[in-house]
mmCIF file as Biopython writes it, N, C-alpha, C and O atoms, coordinates in Angstrom:
data_model
#
loop_
_atom_site.group_PDB
_atom_site.id
_atom_site.type_symbol
_atom_site.label_atom_id
_atom_site.label_alt_id
_atom_site.label_comp_id
_atom_site.label_asym_id
_atom_site.label_entity_id
_atom_site.label_seq_id
_atom_site.pdbx_PDB_ins_code
_atom_site.Cartn_x
_atom_site.Cartn_y
_atom_site.Cartn_z
_atom_site.occupancy
_atom_site.B_iso_or_equiv
_atom_site.auth_seq_id
_atom_site.auth_asym_id
_atom_site.pdbx_PDB_model_num
ATOM 1   N N  . MET A ? 1  ? -16.415 67.301  210.578 1.0 0.0 1  A 1 
ATOM 2   C CA . MET A ? 1  ? -16.102 68.465  210.005 1.0 0.0 1  A 1 
ATOM 3   C C  . MET A ? 1  ? -16.427 68.624  208.900 1.0 0.0 1  A 1 
ATOM 4   O O  . MET A ? 1  ? -16.402 67.599  208.219 1.0 0.0 1  A 1 
ATOM 5   N N  . ASP A ? 2  ? -16.812 69.738  208.298 1.0 0.0 2  A 1 
ATOM 6   C CA . ASP A ? 2  ? -17.458 69.954  206.903 1.0 0.0 2  A 1 
ATOM 7   C C  . ASP A ? 2  ? -16.276 70.266  206.105 1.0 0.0 2  A 1 
ATOM 8   O O  . ASP A ? 2  ? -15.306 70.851  206.588 1.0 0.0 2  A 1 
ATOM 9   N N  . ILE A ? 3  ? -16.355 69.819  204.684 1.0 0.0 3  A 1 
ATOM 10  C CA . ILE A ? 3  ? -15.194 70.259  203.774 1.0 0.0 3  A 1 
ATOM 11  C C  . ILE A ? 3  ? -15.724 71.779  203.233 1.0 0.0 3  A 1 
ATOM 12  O O  . ILE A ? 3  ? -15.244 72.145  202.160 1.0 0.0 3  A 1 
ATOM 13  N N  . SER A ? 4  ? -16.396 72.412  203.705 1.0 0.0 4  A 1 
ATOM 14  C CA . SER A ? 4  ? -16.649 74.035  203.179 1.0 0.0 4  A 1 
ATOM 15  C C  . SER A ? 4  ? -15.575 74.784  203.915 1.0 0.0 4  A 1 
ATOM 16  O O  . SER A ? 4  ? -14.942 75.706  203.401 1.0 0.0 4  A 1 
ATOM 17  N N  . ILE A ? 5  ? -15.353 74.247  205.433 1.0 0.0 5  A 1 
ATOM 18  C CA . ILE A ? 5  ? -14.445 75.019  206.159 1.0 0.0 5  A 1 
ATOM 19  C C  . ILE A ? 5  ? -12.850 74.972  205.544 1.0 0.0 5  A 1 
ATOM 20  O O  . ILE A ? 5  ? -12.011 75.807  205.881 1.0 0.0 5  A 1 
ATOM 21  N N  . LEU A ? 6  ? -12.571 73.868  204.594 1.0 0.0 6  A 1 
ATOM 22  C CA . LEU A ? 6  ? -11.280 73.662  204.206 1.0 0.0 6  A 1 
ATOM 23  C C  . LEU A ? 6  ? -11.209 74.387  202.983 1.0 0.0 6  A 1 
ATOM 24  O O  . LEU A ? 6  ? -10.148 74.880  202.602 1.0 0.0 6  A 1 
ATOM 25  N N  . PHE A ? 7  ? -12.473 74.502  202.224 1.0 0.0 7  A 1 
ATOM 26  C CA . PHE A ? 7  ? -12.481 75.609  200.970 1.0 0.0 7  A 1 
ATOM 27  C C  . PHE A ? 7  ? -12.652 77.158  201.416 1.0 0.0 7  A 1 
ATOM 28  O O  . PHE A ? 7  ? -12.364 78.053  200.621 1.0 0.0 7  A 1 
ATOM 29  N N  . LYS A ? 8  ? -13.096 77.417  202.625 1.0 0.0 8  A 1 
ATOM 30  C CA . LYS A ? 8  ? -13.004 78.794  203.213 1.0 0.0 8  A 1 
ATOM 31  C C  . LYS A ? 8  ? -11.635 79.263  203.444 1.0 0.0 8  A 1 
ATOM 32  O O  . LYS A ? 8  ? -11.271 80.395  203.127 1.0 0.0 8  A 1 
ATOM 33  N N  . MET A ? 9  ? -10.853 78.363  204.013 1.0 0.0 9  A 1 
ATOM 34  C CA . MET A ? 9  ? -9.391  78.631  204.364 1.0 0.0 9  A 1 
ATOM 35  C C  . MET A ? 9  ? -8.584  78.693  203.060 1.0 0.0 9  A 1 
ATOM 36  O O  . MET A ? 9  ? -7.630  79.468  202.998 1.0 0.0 9  A 1 
ATOM 37  N N  . ALA A ? 10 ? -8.878  78.005  202.129 1.0 0.0 10 A 1 
ATOM 38  C CA . ALA A ? 10 ? -8.051  77.956  200.846 1.0 0.0 10 A 1 
ATOM 39  C C  . ALA A ? 10 ? -8.449  79.081  200.232 1.0 0.0 10 A 1 
ATOM 40  O O  . ALA A ? 10 ? -7.557  79.771  199.739 1.0 0.0 10 A 1 
ATOM 41  N N  . ALA A ? 11 ? -9.866  79.542  200.110 1.0 0.0 11 A 1 
ATOM 42  C CA . ALA A ? 11 ? -10.087 80.698  199.630 1.0 0.0 11 A 1 
ATOM 43  C C  . ALA A ? 11 ? -9.513  82.197  200.075 1.0 0.0 11 A 1 
ATOM 44  O O  . ALA A ? 11 ? -9.301  83.199  199.391 1.0 0.0 11 A 1 
ATOM 45  N N  . ILE A ? 12 ? -9.345  81.939  201.525 1.0 0.0 12 A 1 
ATOM 46  C CA . ILE A ? 12 ? -8.565  83.314  202.316 1.0 0.0 12 A 1 
ATOM 47  C C  . ILE A ? 12 ? -7.090  83.293  201.852 1.0 0.0 12 A 1 
ATOM 48  O O  . ILE A ? 12 ? -6.378  84.297  201.869 1.0 0.0 12 A 1 
ATOM 49  N N  . GLY A ? 13 ? -6.625  81.889  201.373 1.0 0.0 13 A 1 
ATOM 50  C CA . GLY A ? 13 ? -5.274  82.058  201.119 1.0 0.0 13 A 1 
ATOM 51  C C  . GLY A ? 13 ? -5.003  82.313  199.636 1.0 0.0 13 A 1 
ATOM 52  O O  . GLY A ? 13 ? -3.937  82.793  199.251 1.0 0.0 13 A 1 
ATOM 53  N N  . ILE A ? 14 ? -5.940  81.996  198.870 1.0 0.0 14 A 1 
ATOM 54  C CA . ILE A ? 14 ? -5.745  82.695  197.627 1.0 0.0 14 A 1 
ATOM 55  C C  . ILE A ? 14 ? -6.014  84.212  197.611 1.0 0.0 14 A 1 
ATOM 56  O O  . ILE A ? 14 ? -5.189  84.918  197.030 1.0 0.0 14 A 1 
ATOM 57  N N  . ILE A ? 15 ? -7.130  84.807  198.214 1.0 0.0 15 A 1 
ATOM 58  C CA . ILE A ? 15 ? -7.211  86.026  198.186 1.0 0.0 15 A 1 
ATOM 59  C C  . ILE A ? 15 ? -6.170  86.975  198.778 1.0 0.0 15 A 1 
ATOM 60  O O  . ILE A ? 15 ? -5.881  88.069  198.291 1.0 0.0 15 A 1 
ATOM 61  N N  . VAL A ? 16 ? -5.576  86.383  200.005 1.0 0.0 16 A 1 
ATOM 62  C CA . VAL A ? 16 ? -4.320  87.180  200.633 1.0 0.0 16 A 1 
ATOM 63  C C  . VAL A ? 16 ? -3.358  86.837  199.583 1.0 0.0 16 A 1 
ATOM 64  O O  . VAL A ? 16 ? -2.673  87.846  199.409 1.0 0.0 16 A 1 
ATOM 65  N N  . THR A ? 17 ? -2.969  85.881  198.783 1.0 0.0 17 A 1 
ATOM 66  C CA . THR A ? 17 ? -1.775  85.986  198.004 1.0 0.0 17 A 1 
ATOM 67  C C  . THR A ? 17 ? -1.948  86.953  196.983 1.0 0.0 17 A 1 
ATOM 68  O O  . THR A ? 17 ? -0.982  87.660  196.697 1.0 0.0 17 A 1 
ATOM 69  N N  . VAL A ? 18 ? -3.278  87.131  196.246 1.0 0.0 18 A 1 
ATOM 70  C CA . VAL A ? 18 ? -3.357  87.955  195.329 1.0 0.0 18 A 1 
ATOM 71  C C  . VAL A ? 18 ? -3.093  89.305  195.653 1.0 0.0 18 A 1 
ATOM 72  O O  . VAL A ? 18 ? -2.349  90.016  194.977 1.0 0.0 18 A 1 
ATOM 73  N N  . ILE A ? 19 ? -3.788  89.738  196.849 1.0 0.0 19 A 1 
ATOM 74  C CA . ILE A ? 19 ? -3.394  90.997  197.395 1.0 0.0 19 A 1 
ATOM 75  C C  . ILE A ? 19 ? -2.207  91.396  197.763 1.0 0.0 19 A 1 
ATOM 76  O O  . ILE A ? 19 ? -1.906  92.588  197.821 1.0 0.0 19 A 1 
ATOM 77  N N  . CYS A ? 20 ? -1.316  90.324  198.083 1.0 0.0 20 A 1 
ATOM 78  C CA . CYS A ? 20 ? 0.209   90.687  198.432 1.0 0.0 20 A 1 
ATOM 79  C C  . CYS A ? 20 ? 0.972   90.633  197.291 1.0 0.0 20 A 1 
ATOM 80  O O  . CYS A ? 20 ? 2.090   91.144  197.356 1.0 0.0 20 A 1 
ATOM 81  N N  . GLN A ? 21 ? 0.579   90.071  196.142 1.0 0.0 21 A 1 
ATOM 82  C CA . GLN A ? 21 ? 1.352   90.296  195.031 1.0 0.0 21 A 1 
ATOM 83  C C  . GLN A ? 21 ? 0.925   91.756  194.401 1.0 0.0 21 A 1 
ATOM 84  O O  . GLN A ? 21 ? 1.754   92.583  194.023 1.0 0.0 21 A 1 
ATOM 85  N N  . ILE A ? 22 ? -0.131  91.893  194.361 1.0 0.0 22 A 1 
ATOM 86  C CA . ILE A ? 22 ? -0.410  93.382  193.822 1.0 0.0 22 A 1 
ATOM 87  C C  . ILE A ? 22 ? 0.121   94.451  194.505 1.0 0.0 22 A 1 
ATOM 88  O O  . ILE A ? 22 ? 0.569   95.422  193.895 1.0 0.0 22 A 1 
ATOM 89  N N  . LEU A ? 23 ? 0.120   94.359  195.981 1.0 0.0 23 A 1 
ATOM 90  C CA . LEU A ? 23 ? 0.836   95.183  196.774 1.0 0.0 23 A 1 
ATOM 91  C C  . LEU A ? 23 ? 2.467   95.129  196.798 1.0 0.0 23 A 1 
ATOM 92  O O  . LEU A ? 23 ? 3.136   96.149  196.961 1.0 0.0 23 A 1 
ATOM 93  N N  . LYS A ? 24 ? 2.940   94.056  196.650 1.0 0.0 24 A 1 
ATOM 94  C CA . LYS A ? 24 ? 4.345   94.005  196.271 1.0 0.0 24 A 1 
ATOM 95  C C  . LYS A ? 24 ? 4.950   94.796  194.944 1.0 0.0 24 A 1 
ATOM 96  O O  . LYS A ? 24 ? 5.966   95.488  194.880 1.0 0.0 24 A 1 
ATOM 97  N N  . LYS A ? 25 ? 3.863   94.421  193.767 1.0 0.0 25 A 1 
ATOM 98  C CA . LYS A ? 25 ? 4.270   95.027  192.562 1.0 0.0 25 A 1 
ATOM 99  C C  . LYS A ? 25 ? 4.097   96.588  192.710 1.0 0.0 25 A 1 
ATOM 100 O O  . LYS A ? 25 ? 4.707   97.370  191.981 1.0 0.0 25 A 1 
ATOM 101 N N  . SER A ? 26 ? 3.272   96.970  193.649 1.0 0.0 26 A 1 
ATOM 102 C CA . SER A ? 26 ? 3.090   98.675  193.634 1.0 0.0 26 A 1 
ATOM 103 C C  . SER A ? 26 ? 4.054   99.218  194.841 1.0 0.0 26 A 1 
ATOM 104 O O  . SER A ? 26 ? 3.913   100.266 195.471 1.0 0.0 26 A 1 
ATOM 105 N N  . GLU A ? 27 ? 5.026   98.269  194.986 1.0 0.0 27 A 1 
ATOM 106 C CA . GLU A ? 27 ? 5.948   98.543  196.242 1.0 0.0 27 A 1 
ATOM 107 C C  . GLU A ? 27 ? 5.456   99.122  197.510 1.0 0.0 27 A 1 
ATOM 108 O O  . GLU A ? 27 ? 5.852   100.164 198.032 1.0 0.0 27 A 1 
ATOM 109 N N  . ARG A ? 28 ? 4.542   98.314  197.940 1.0 0.0 28 A 1 
ATOM 110 C CA . ARG A ? 28 ? 3.954   98.573  199.280 1.0 0.0 28 A 1 
ATOM 111 C C  . ARG A ? 28 ? 4.132   97.341  200.314 1.0 0.0 28 A 1 
ATOM 112 O O  . ARG A ? 28 ? 3.141   96.888  200.888 1.0 0.0 28 A 1 
ATOM 113 N N  . ASP A ? 29 ? 5.242   96.888  200.501 1.0 0.0 29 A 1 
ATOM 114 C CA . ASP A ? 29 ? 5.734   95.872  201.226 1.0 0.0 29 A 1 
ATOM 115 C C  . ASP A ? 29 ? 5.331   95.631  202.615 1.0 0.0 29 A 1 
ATOM 116 O O  . ASP A ? 29 ? 5.122   94.515  203.092 1.0 0.0 29 A 1 
ATOM 117 N N  . ASP A ? 30 ? 5.238   96.706  203.208 1.0 0.0 30 A 1 
ATOM 118 C CA . ASP A ? 30 ? 4.980   96.809  204.739 1.0 0.0 30 A 1 
ATOM 119 C C  . ASP A ? 30 ? 3.517   96.301  204.859 1.0 0.0 30 A 1 
ATOM 120 O O  . ASP A ? 30 ? 3.198   95.574  205.800 1.0 0.0 30 A 1 
ATOM 121 N N  . ILE A ? 31 ? 2.513   96.734  203.784 1.0 0.0 31 A 1 
ATOM 122 C CA . ILE A ? 31 ? 1.072   96.599  203.632 1.0 0.0 31 A 1 
ATOM 123 C C  . ILE A ? 31 ? 0.861   95.280  203.412 1.0 0.0 31 A 1 
ATOM 124 O O  . ILE A ? 31 ? -0.070  94.625  203.879 1.0 0.0 31 A 1 
ATOM 125 N N  . ALA A ? 32 ? 1.814   94.848  202.627 1.0 0.0 32 A 1 
ATOM 126 C CA . ALA A ? 32 ? 1.446   93.446  202.079 1.0 0.0 32 A 1 
ATOM 127 C C  . ALA A ? 32 ? 1.728   92.616  203.287 1.0 0.0 32 A 1 
ATOM 128 O O  . ALA A ? 32 ? 0.940   91.767  203.703 1.0 0.0 32 A 1 
ATOM 129 N N  . THR A ? 33 ? 2.919   92.898  203.856 1.0 0.0 33 A 1 
ATOM 130 C CA . THR A ? 33 ? 3.157   92.065  204.988 1.0 0.0 33 A 1 
ATOM 131 C C  . THR A ? 33 ? 1.898   91.845  206.177 1.0 0.0 33 A 1 
ATOM 132 O O  . THR A ? 33 ? 1.454   90.795  206.642 1.0 0.0 33 A 1 
ATOM 133 N N  . LEU A ? 34 ? 1.561   93.126  206.432 1.0 0.0 34 A 1 
ATOM 134 C CA . LEU A ? 34 ? 0.516   93.234  207.408 1.0 0.0 34 A 1 
ATOM 135 C C  . LEU A ? 34 ? -0.910  92.409  206.754 1.0 0.0 34 A 1 
ATOM 136 O O  . LEU A ? 34 ? -1.718  91.831  207.481 1.0 0.0 34 A 1 
ATOM 137 N N  . VAL A ? 35 ? -1.019  92.480  205.374 1.0 0.0 35 A 1 
ATOM 138 C CA . VAL A ? 35 ? -2.099  91.784  204.958 1.0 0.0 35 A 1 
ATOM 139 C C  . VAL A ? 35 ? -1.779  90.034  204.935 1.0 0.0 35 A 1 
ATOM 140 O O  . VAL A ? 35 ? -2.685  89.261  204.622 1.0 0.0 35 A 1 
ATOM 141 N N  . SER A ? 36 ? -0.672  89.634  205.229 1.0 0.0 36 A 1 
ATOM 142 C CA . SER A ? 36 ? -0.536  88.348  205.077 1.0 0.0 36 A 1 
ATOM 143 C C  . SER A ? 36 ? -0.470  88.048  206.509 1.0 0.0 36 A 1 
ATOM 144 O O  . SER A ? 36 ? -0.796  86.878  206.709 1.0 0.0 36 A 1 
ATOM 145 N N  . ILE A ? 37 ? -0.134  88.750  207.685 1.0 0.0 37 A 1 
ATOM 146 C CA . ILE A ? 37 ? -0.487  88.529  208.770 1.0 0.0 37 A 1 
ATOM 147 C C  . ILE A ? 37 ? -1.721  88.355  209.482 1.0 0.0 37 A 1 
ATOM 148 O O  . ILE A ? 37 ? -2.035  87.647  210.438 1.0 0.0 37 A 1 
ATOM 149 N N  . VAL A ? 38 ? -2.344  89.186  208.768 1.0 0.0 38 A 1 
ATOM 150 C CA . VAL A ? 38 ? -3.965  89.388  209.194 1.0 0.0 38 A 1 
ATOM 151 C C  . VAL A ? 38 ? -4.610  87.930  208.521 1.0 0.0 38 A 1 
ATOM 152 O O  . VAL A ? 38 ? -5.180  87.165  209.299 1.0 0.0 38 A 1 
ATOM 153 N N  . GLY A ? 39 ? -4.543  87.692  207.570 1.0 0.0 39 A 1 
ATOM 154 C CA . GLY A ? 39 ? -4.843  86.317  206.858 1.0 0.0 39 A 1 
ATOM 155 C C  . GLY A ? 39 ? -4.466  85.166  207.451 1.0 0.0 39 A 1 
ATOM 156 O O  . GLY A ? 39 ? -5.193  84.176  207.532 1.0 0.0 39 A 1 
ATOM 157 N N  . LEU A ? 40 ? -3.267  85.250  207.907 1.0 0.0 40 A 1 
ATOM 158 C CA . LEU A ? 40 ? -2.853  84.099  208.950 1.0 0.0 40 A 1 
ATOM 159 C C  . LEU A ? 40 ? -3.685  84.064  210.327 1.0 0.0 40 A 1 
ATOM 160 O O  . LEU A ? 40 ? -4.086  83.004  210.807 1.0 0.0 40 A 1 
ATOM 161 N N  . VAL A ? 41 ? -3.872  85.119  210.823 1.0 0.0 41 A 1 
ATOM 162 C CA . VAL A ? 41 ? -4.475  85.400  212.097 1.0 0.0 41 A 1 
ATOM 163 C C  . VAL A ? 41 ? -6.010  84.864  211.845 1.0 0.0 41 A 1 
ATOM 164 O O  . VAL A ? 41 ? -6.542  84.156  212.700 1.0 0.0 41 A 1 
ATOM 165 N N  . ILE A ? 42 ? -6.707  85.233  210.622 1.0 0.0 42 A 1 
ATOM 166 C CA . ILE A ? 42 ? -8.224  84.670  210.607 1.0 0.0 42 A 1 
ATOM 167 C C  . ILE A ? 42 ? -7.988  83.034  210.350 1.0 0.0 42 A 1 
ATOM 168 O O  . ILE A ? 42 ? -8.813  82.280  210.866 1.0 0.0 42 A 1 
ATOM 169 N N  . VAL A ? 43 ? -7.073  82.551  209.698 1.0 0.0 43 A 1 
ATOM 170 C CA . VAL A ? 43 ? -7.131  81.154  209.645 1.0 0.0 43 A 1 
ATOM 171 C C  . VAL A ? 43 ? -6.848  80.493  210.598 1.0 0.0 43 A 1 
ATOM 172 O O  . VAL A ? 43 ? -7.402  79.398  210.708 1.0 0.0 43 A 1 
ATOM 173 N N  . LEU A ? 44 ? -5.773  80.983  211.740 1.0 0.0 44 A 1 
ATOM 174 C CA . LEU A ? 44 ? -5.684  80.290  212.948 1.0 0.0 44 A 1 
ATOM 175 C C  . LEU A ? 44 ? -6.880  80.418  213.775 1.0 0.0 44 A 1 
ATOM 176 O O  . LEU A ? 44 ? -7.243  79.512  214.526 1.0 0.0 44 A 1 
ATOM 177 N N  . THR A ? 45 ? -7.529  81.579  213.645 1.0 0.0 45 A 1 
ATOM 178 C CA . THR A ? 45 ? -8.766  81.605  214.413 1.0 0.0 45 A 1 
ATOM 179 C C  . THR A ? 45 ? -9.732  80.721  214.157 1.0 0.0 45 A 1 
ATOM 180 O O  . THR A ? 45 ? -10.452 80.362  215.088 1.0 0.0 45 A 1 
ATOM 181 N N  . ILE A ? 46 ? -9.931  80.202  212.835 1.0 0.0 46 A 1 
ATOM 182 C CA . ILE A ? 46 ? -10.743 79.171  212.543 1.0 0.0 46 A 1 
ATOM 183 C C  . ILE A ? 46 ? -10.186 77.857  213.037 1.0 0.0 46 A 1 
ATOM 184 O O  . ILE A ? 46 ? -10.888 77.010  213.589 1.0 0.0 46 A 1 
ATOM 185 N N  . VAL A ? 47 ? -9.028  77.740  212.836 1.0 0.0 47 A 1 
ATOM 186 C CA . VAL A ? 47 ? -8.492  76.297  213.356 1.0 0.0 47 A 1 
ATOM 187 C C  . VAL A ? 47 ? -8.506  76.146  214.823 1.0 0.0 47 A 1 
ATOM 188 O O  . VAL A ? 47 ? -8.743  75.026  215.276 1.0 0.0 47 A 1 
ATOM 189 N N  . VAL A ? 48 ? -8.239  77.320  215.773 1.0 0.0 48 A 1 
ATOM 190 C CA . VAL A ? 48 ? -8.128  77.098  217.034 1.0 0.0 48 A 1 
ATOM 191 C C  . VAL A ? 48 ? -9.753  76.637  217.400 1.0 0.0 48 A 1 
ATOM 192 O O  . VAL A ? 48 ? -10.030 75.695  218.143 1.0 0.0 48 A 1 
ATOM 193 N N  . SER A ? 49 ? -10.663 77.435  216.775 1.0 0.0 49 A 1 
ATOM 194 C CA . SER A ? 49 ? -12.157 76.935  216.983 1.0 0.0 49 A 1 
ATOM 195 C C  . SER A ? 49 ? -12.416 75.559  216.849 1.0 0.0 49 A 1 
ATOM 196 O O  . SER A ? 49 ? -13.016 74.896  217.695 1.0 0.0 49 A 1 
ATOM 197 N N  . MET A ? 50 ? -11.884 75.050  215.597 1.0 0.0 50 A 1 
ATOM 198 C CA . MET A ? 50 ? -12.067 73.782  215.196 1.0 0.0 50 A 1 
ATOM 199 C C  . MET A ? 50 ? -11.445 72.770  216.389 1.0 0.0 50 A 1 
ATOM 200 O O  . MET A ? 50 ? -12.108 71.828  216.824 1.0 0.0 50 A 1 
ATOM 201 N N  . VAL A ? 51 ? -10.161 73.068  216.839 1.0 0.0 51 A 1 
ATOM 202 C CA . VAL A ? 51 ? -9.723  72.271  217.681 1.0 0.0 51 A 1 
ATOM 203 C C  . VAL A ? 51 ? -10.544 72.166  219.064 1.0 0.0 51 A 1 
ATOM 204 O O  . VAL A ? 51 ? -10.677 71.109  219.682 1.0 0.0 51 A 1 
ATOM 205 N N  . GLY A ? 52 ? -11.087 73.430  219.472 1.0 0.0 52 A 1 
ATOM 206 C CA . GLY A ? 52 ? -11.915 73.435  220.758 1.0 0.0 52 A 1 
ATOM 207 C C  . GLY A ? 52 ? -13.270 72.674  220.622 1.0 0.0 52 A 1 
ATOM 208 O O  . GLY A ? 52 ? -13.800 72.124  221.587 1.0 0.0 52 A 1 
ATOM 209 N N  . ASP A ? 53 ? -13.733 72.676  219.518 1.0 0.0 53 A 1 
ATOM 210 C CA . ASP A ? 53 ? -14.865 71.784  219.154 1.0 0.0 53 A 1 
ATOM 211 C C  . ASP A ? 53 ? -14.360 70.240  219.308 1.0 0.0 53 A 1 
ATOM 212 O O  . ASP A ? 53 ? -15.048 69.338  219.786 1.0 0.0 53 A 1 
ATOM 213 N N  . LEU A ? 54 ? -13.339 70.137  218.928 1.0 0.0 54 A 1 
ATOM 214 C CA . LEU A ? 54 ? -12.810 68.393  218.823 1.0 0.0 54 A 1 
ATOM 215 C C  . LEU A ? 54 ? -12.523 68.030  220.291 1.0 0.0 54 A 1 
ATOM 216 O O  . LEU A ? 54 ? -12.642 66.880  220.713 1.0 0.0 54 A 1 
ATOM 217 N N  . PHE A ? 55 ? -12.139 69.074  221.046 1.0 0.0 55 A 1 
ATOM 218 C CA . PHE A ? 55 ? -11.710 68.457  222.629 1.0 0.0 55 A 1 
ATOM 219 C C  . PHE A ? 55 ? -12.984 68.303  223.173 1.0 0.0 55 A 1 
ATOM 220 O O  . PHE A ? 55 ? -13.278 67.347  223.891 1.0 0.0 55 A 1 
ATOM 221 N N  . ALA A ? 56 ? -13.910 69.378  222.805 1.0 0.0 56 A 1 
ATOM 222 C CA . ALA A ? 56 ? -15.384 69.235  223.425 1.0 0.0 56 A 1 
ATOM 223 C C  . ALA A ? 56 ? -15.993 68.119  223.262 1.0 0.0 56 A 1 
ATOM 224 O O  . ALA A ? 56 ? -16.700 67.639  224.148 1.0 0.0 56 A 1 
ATOM 225 N N  . GLU A ? 57 ? -15.798 67.548  222.094 1.0 0.0 57 A 1 
ATOM 226 C CA . GLU A ? 57 ? -16.547 66.260  221.469 1.0 0.0 57 A 1 
ATOM 227 C C  . GLU A ? 57 ? -15.967 65.107  222.066 1.0 0.0 57 A 1 
ATOM 228 O O  . GLU A ? 57 ? -16.564 64.103  222.454 1.0 0.0 57 A 1 
ATOM 229 N N  . MET A ? 58 ? -14.675 65.361  222.105 1.0 0.0 58 A 1 
ATOM 230 C CA . MET A ? 58 ? -13.946 63.949  222.793 1.0 0.0 58 A 1 
ATOM 231 C C  . MET A ? 58 ? -14.153 63.817  224.441 1.0 0.0 58 A 1 
ATOM 232 O O  . MET A ? 58 ? -14.038 62.721  224.988 1.0 0.0 58 A 1 
ATOM 233 N N  . THR A ? 59 ? -14.436 64.908  225.109 1.0 0.0 59 A 1 
ATOM 234 C CA . THR A ? 59 ? -14.691 64.939  226.278 1.0 0.0 59 A 1 
ATOM 235 C C  . THR A ? 59 ? -16.063 64.152  226.652 1.0 0.0 59 A 1 
ATOM 236 O O  . THR A ? 59 ? -16.240 63.301  227.523 1.0 0.0 59 A 1 
ATOM 237 N N  . ASN A ? 60 ? -17.150 64.812  225.540 1.0 0.0 60 A 1 
ATOM 238 C CA . ASN A ? 60 ? -18.296 63.945  225.386 1.0 0.0 60 A 1 
ATOM 239 C C  . ASN A ? 60 ? -18.419 62.562  225.216 1.0 0.0 60 A 1 
ATOM 240 O O  . ASN A ? 60 ? -19.119 61.805  225.888 1.0 0.0 60 A 1 
ATOM 241 N N  . ILE A ? 61 ? -17.685 62.279  224.261 1.0 0.0 61 A 1 
ATOM 242 C CA . ILE A ? 61 ? -17.495 60.611  223.909 1.0 0.0 61 A 1 
ATOM 243 C C  . ILE A ? 61 ? -17.181 59.907  225.171 1.0 0.0 61 A 1 
ATOM 244 O O  . ILE A ? 61 ? -17.904 59.078  225.725 1.0 0.0 61 A 1 
ATOM 245 N N  . PHE A ? 62 ? -16.032 60.323  225.563 1.0 0.0 62 A 1 
ATOM 246 C CA . PHE A ? 62 ? -15.322 59.485  226.710 1.0 0.0 62 A 1 
ATOM 247 C C  . PHE A ? 62 ? -15.943 59.668  228.256 1.0 0.0 62 A 1 
ATOM 248 O O  . PHE A ? 62 ? -15.747 58.958  229.242 1.0 0.0 62 A 1 
ATOM 249 N N  . GLY A ? 63 ? -16.707 60.794  228.123 1.0 0.0 63 A 1 
ATOM 250 C CA . GLY A ? 63 ? -17.490 61.065  229.370 1.0 0.0 63 A 1 
ATOM 251 C C  . GLY A ? 63 ? -16.418 61.714  230.517 1.0 0.0 63 A 1 
ATOM 252 O O  . GLY A ? 63 ? -16.393 61.453  231.719 1.0 0.0 63 A 1 
ATOM 253 N N  . LEU A ? 64 ? -15.680 62.495  229.881 1.0 0.0 64 A 1 
ATOM 254 C CA . LEU A ? 64 ? -14.551 63.062  230.900 1.0 0.0 64 A 1 
ATOM 255 C C  . LEU A ? 64 ? -15.095 64.300  231.309 1.0 0.0 64 A 1 
ATOM 256 O O  . LEU A ? 64 ? -14.245 65.062  231.768 1.0 0.0 64 A 1 
ATOM 257 N N  . ALA A ? 65 ? -16.393 64.789  231.282 1.0 0.0 65 A 1 
ATOM 258 C CA . ALA A ? 65 ? -16.828 66.045  231.933 1.0 0.0 65 A 1 
ATOM 259 C C  . ALA A ? 65 ? -16.753 66.022  233.571 1.0 0.0 65 A 1 
ATOM 260 O O  . ALA A ? 65 ? -17.192 65.089  234.244 1.0 0.0 65 A 1 
ATOM 261 N N  . GLY A ? 66 ? -16.235 66.998  234.015 1.0 0.0 66 A 1 
ATOM 262 C CA . GLY A ? 66 ? -16.198 67.397  235.409 1.0 0.0 66 A 1 
ATOM 263 C C  . GLY A ? 66 ? -17.327 67.894  236.070 1.0 0.0 66 A 1 
ATOM 264 O O  . GLY A ? 66 ? -17.255 68.223  237.254 1.0 0.0 66 A 1 
#
């Protein structure tokens, strides 16, 4: 696992937080909620990809390939 992936996820979180705060101050709560959901989906996509790579590596290590 590369540390840059964690920095990317943190950057996405910071950007989403700033955008949500700006939208909430301008009384656009519905769009702020949508932005936070999109940010969550992006980060979860990255995490699911990493978990898939982990399982593939474990099958290679333990020789469980069918």
